[in-house]
C-alpha positions as CSV (number, residue, x, y, z in Angstrom):
1,M,-98.2,61.1,80.7
2,Y,-100.6,59.7,78.4
3,L,-99.6,56.2,77.5
4,K,-100.9,53.6,80.1
5,K,-98.8,50.5,80.2
6,I,-99.8,46.8,80.6
7,N,-98.8,46.3,84.3
8,L,-100.4,43.4,86.4
9,K,-98.2,43.5,89.3
10,N,-100.1,42.5,92.5
11,K,-103.0,41.2,90.5
12,Y,-104.4,37.6,90.8
13,A,-105.4,36.1,87.3
14,L,-107.6,33.2,87.1
15,V,-107.1,31.2,83.9
16,T,-109.4,28.2,82.9
17,G,-108.2,25.4,80.5
18,A,-104.8,26.6,81.5
19,G,-102.8,23.6,80.8
20,K,-102.8,23.7,77.0
21,G,-103.2,26.0,74.0
22,L,-104.5,29.5,74.7
23,G,-105.0,29.0,78.1
24,K,-101.4,28.1,78.8
25,A,-100.4,30.9,76.4
26,C,-102.4,33.5,78.2
27,S,-101.3,32.2,81.7
28,I,-97.5,32.8,80.7
29,A,-98.3,36.3,79.1
30,L,-100.2,37.2,82.3
31,A,-97.3,36.2,84.3
32,E,-94.8,38.1,82.2
33,A,-96.9,41.3,82.9
34,G,-96.7,40.6,86.6
35,A,-99.6,38.8,87.7
36,K,-100.1,35.9,89.8
37,I,-101.7,33.1,88.1
38,I,-104.5,30.7,89.6
39,A,-104.4,28.2,86.8
40,I,-107.3,25.7,86.4
41,S,-106.9,22.4,84.3
42,R,-108.2,19.0,84.7
43,T,-104.7,17.3,83.8
44,Q,-102.4,17.6,86.7
45,S,-99.3,17.1,84.5
46,D,-100.3,19.9,82.2
47,L,-100.4,22.2,85.3
48,N,-97.0,21.0,86.5
49,N,-95.4,21.8,83.1
50,L,-97.1,25.2,83.2
51,E,-95.7,25.8,86.6
52,K,-92.2,25.1,85.4
53,K,-92.5,27.4,82.6
54,I,-93.8,30.4,84.9
55,K,-91.1,29.6,87.5
56,K,-88.4,30.3,84.6
57,I,-89.9,33.7,84.4
58,K,-89.8,34.3,88.1
59,G,-93.8,34.2,88.2
60,K,-96.0,32.6,90.8
61,V,-99.0,30.0,90.1
62,I,-101.4,28.6,92.2
63,K,-102.4,25.2,90.6
64,V,-106.3,24.1,90.8
65,N,-106.7,20.6,89.3
66,C,-110.4,20.6,88.4
67,D,-112.9,19.8,85.7
68,I,-115.0,23.1,85.4
69,M,-117.9,21.0,84.3
70,N,-118.3,19.6,87.8
71,Y,-120.0,22.5,89.4
72,H,-119.6,21.3,93.0
73,D,-116.0,20.4,92.7
74,L,-115.3,23.7,90.9
75,K,-117.2,25.7,93.7
76,F,-115.2,23.8,96.5
77,K,-111.9,24.2,94.9
78,L,-112.5,28.0,94.3
79,K,-113.6,28.5,98.0
80,K,-110.2,28.5,98.9
81,I,-109.2,31.4,96.6
82,K,-110.1,34.8,98.2
83,I,-108.9,37.3,95.6
84,V,-109.5,37.3,92.0
85,D,-108.8,40.6,89.8
86,I,-108.7,38.9,86.3
87,L,-110.6,36.1,85.0
88,V,-109.8,34.5,81.7
89,N,-112.5,32.3,80.7
90,N,-110.9,30.1,78.5
91,A,-111.8,26.4,78.7
92,G,-113.6,25.2,75.6
93,T,-113.7,22.9,72.6
94,N,-115.3,22.3,69.3
95,I,-116.4,19.1,67.6
96,P,-117.1,19.9,64.0
97,E,-120.0,17.9,62.4
98,P,-122.5,18.5,59.5
99,F,-125.8,20.0,61.0
100,E,-127.9,17.1,60.0
101,K,-125.3,14.6,61.5
102,I,-124.9,16.3,64.9
103,K,-125.0,14.0,67.8
104,Q,-126.9,14.8,70.9
105,S,-123.6,13.9,72.8
106,S,-121.7,16.6,70.7
107,L,-124.6,19.1,71.6
108,N,-124.7,18.5,75.2
109,H,-120.8,18.5,75.5
110,L,-120.5,21.8,73.9
111,I,-123.2,23.5,75.6
112,D,-122.1,22.3,79.0
113,L,-118.4,23.4,78.6
114,N,-118.3,26.3,76.3
115,L,-121.5,28.0,77.8
116,K,-122.7,26.5,81.3
117,A,-119.5,26.1,82.7
118,A,-118.1,29.5,81.3
119,F,-121.3,31.0,83.0
120,N,-120.7,29.1,86.5
121,V,-116.9,30.2,86.6
122,A,-117.6,33.6,85.8
123,Q,-120.7,33.8,88.6
124,I,-118.4,32.2,91.2
125,V,-115.6,35.0,90.3
126,V,-117.9,37.7,90.0
127,K,-119.0,37.1,93.8
128,K,-115.4,37.2,94.9
129,M,-114.6,40.4,93.0
130,S,-117.8,41.9,94.3
131,K,-116.3,41.5,97.9
132,N,-113.3,43.4,96.8
133,K,-114.8,46.6,95.5
134,K,-111.7,48.7,95.7
135,R,-109.9,46.3,93.4
136,P,-111.1,46.9,89.8
137,G,-112.2,43.4,88.0
138,S,-111.6,42.5,84.6
139,I,-113.2,39.4,82.9
140,I,-112.2,38.2,79.4
141,N,-114.6,35.5,77.8
142,M,-112.7,33.4,75.4
143,S,-114.8,33.8,72.2
144,S,-114.1,33.5,68.4
145,Q,-114.5,34.8,65.3
146,L,-117.4,32.3,64.9
147,G,-119.0,34.1,67.7
148,H,-119.4,37.0,65.1
149,V,-120.0,35.1,61.7
150,G,-121.2,31.7,60.6
151,M,-119.2,28.7,59.3
152,S,-120.6,25.4,57.8
153,G,-119.8,22.2,59.9
154,R,-119.5,24.5,63.1
155,N,-123.1,25.1,64.0
156,I,-123.2,24.3,67.9
157,Y,-119.6,26.2,68.1
158,N,-121.4,29.0,66.4
159,M,-124.2,28.8,69.0
160,T,-122.0,28.8,72.0
161,K,-119.6,31.4,70.9
162,F,-122.6,33.8,69.9
163,G,-124.0,32.9,73.6
164,I,-120.7,34.1,75.2
165,E,-121.0,37.3,73.0
166,G,-124.4,37.9,74.3
167,L,-123.6,37.0,77.9
168,T,-120.6,39.2,77.9
169,K,-122.6,42.2,76.6
170,G,-125.1,41.4,79.4
171,M,-122.6,41.1,82.0
172,G,-120.6,44.3,80.8
173,V,-123.6,46.4,81.4
174,E,-124.7,45.0,84.6
175,L,-121.3,44.9,86.4
176,A,-119.9,48.3,85.5
177,S,-121.5,49.7,88.4
178,K,-119.4,47.0,90.5
179,N,-116.1,48.2,88.8
180,I,-115.9,45.0,86.9
181,R,-115.3,45.1,83.0
182,V,-116.5,42.2,80.9
183,N,-115.0,41.7,77.3
184,T,-114.1,38.9,74.9
185,V,-111.5,38.2,72.4
186,A,-112.4,36.6,69.3
187,P,-109.6,35.0,67.5
188,T,-109.5,33.1,64.2
189,F,-107.9,30.0,63.7
190,V,-104.9,30.0,66.2
191,E,-101.8,27.7,66.0
192,T,-102.8,25.6,68.9
193,P,-102.9,21.8,69.4
194,M,-106.6,21.7,68.4
195,V,-106.4,23.7,65.2
196,K,-103.4,21.6,63.9
197,K,-105.4,18.6,64.1
198,F,-108.2,20.4,62.0
199,F,-105.6,21.5,59.6
200,K,-104.3,18.0,58.7
201,N,-107.4,18.1,56.4
202,K,-105.6,20.0,53.7
203,K,-108.8,21.1,51.8
204,F,-110.1,22.8,55.3
205,K,-106.9,24.4,55.9
206,K,-107.0,25.9,52.4
207,L,-110.5,27.1,52.9
208,A,-109.8,28.6,56.4
209,L,-106.7,30.4,55.4
210,G,-108.3,31.5,52.2
211,N,-110.8,33.4,54.2
212,I,-108.3,35.4,56.0
213,P,-107.2,38.3,54.3
214,M,-103.9,38.2,56.1
215,G,-103.3,34.9,54.7
216,R,-102.1,33.2,58.0
217,P,-103.7,31.9,61.4
218,A,-103.2,34.0,64.5
219,T,-100.4,32.9,66.9
220,E,-100.8,32.4,70.6
221,S,-98.9,35.5,71.3
222,D,-101.3,37.6,69.3
223,V,-104.3,36.4,71.2
224,A,-102.4,36.3,74.7
225,T,-101.3,40.0,74.3
226,A,-104.8,41.3,73.7
227,V,-105.9,39.4,76.8
228,C,-103.4,41.1,78.9
229,F,-104.3,44.6,77.4
230,L,-108.0,44.0,78.4
231,A,-106.8,42.6,81.9
232,S,-104.9,45.9,82.5
233,D,-105.8,49.5,83.4
234,A,-104.9,50.3,79.9
235,A,-108.4,49.1,78.8
236,A,-110.1,50.9,81.9
237,M,-112.9,52.1,79.7
238,I,-113.6,49.2,77.6
239,T,-116.3,46.8,78.6
240,G,-119.2,44.8,76.9
241,T,-117.3,44.5,73.6
242,S,-115.0,42.3,71.7
243,I,-111.7,42.5,70.3
244,I,-111.6,40.5,67.0
245,I,-108.2,38.8,66.2
246,D,-109.2,37.3,62.7
247,G,-106.7,39.0,60.2
248,G,-109.7,40.5,58.5
249,W,-112.1,37.4,58.1
250,T,-115.1,39.2,59.6
251,A,-114.5,42.7,57.7
252,K,-115.6,41.1,54.6
């Protein structure tokens, strides 16, 4: 038999930013594939809503109410978690501003969340994975097409996502000997609450969709399915790279 299936039964998948958007979609998809979900969100009501959806498909979820930018709280909350097989390092945001008008507050917030918090989560999780060497680990860092190409008005986001791509390559090389794979998924604009806000600007929406040869945004399912693939043994020989889900944007 040559076809490897996406089967995540008996796997523990930790997802950051699990309460909304891509984090929520990835949590549900991983649960559909059989994984037990460790969902991190700073909003308890979002976690409760996610739990209801995962219970409907007879999945299991451990709720962790935590702001991942609070390193000490993050470390304390994750101390209780003994096994992590899969990490979806998803939490992040964007504050679009023209380069010459970028505020220090925007700069600091995006670096703190998109880079530093992602690094801290990964480091804590890798230490747990290293203690369970017989269980292969898979880390999926949430990147973007803007971790591969530039875009006007999104300079700091570009910087953080290029940083995530670099971190992923370094981790992929170093952690391979520990049986831990590290990759990114890099979506184009996805139909999430954050992107819907951006698309209220019709001029920007036209510009964005005009750059996608397939002519549409990605769906949450497009991204969540790629995450499940990378999390599974079907991707056992894939590490230190990126799956770009951009409808052809970066191919031009």
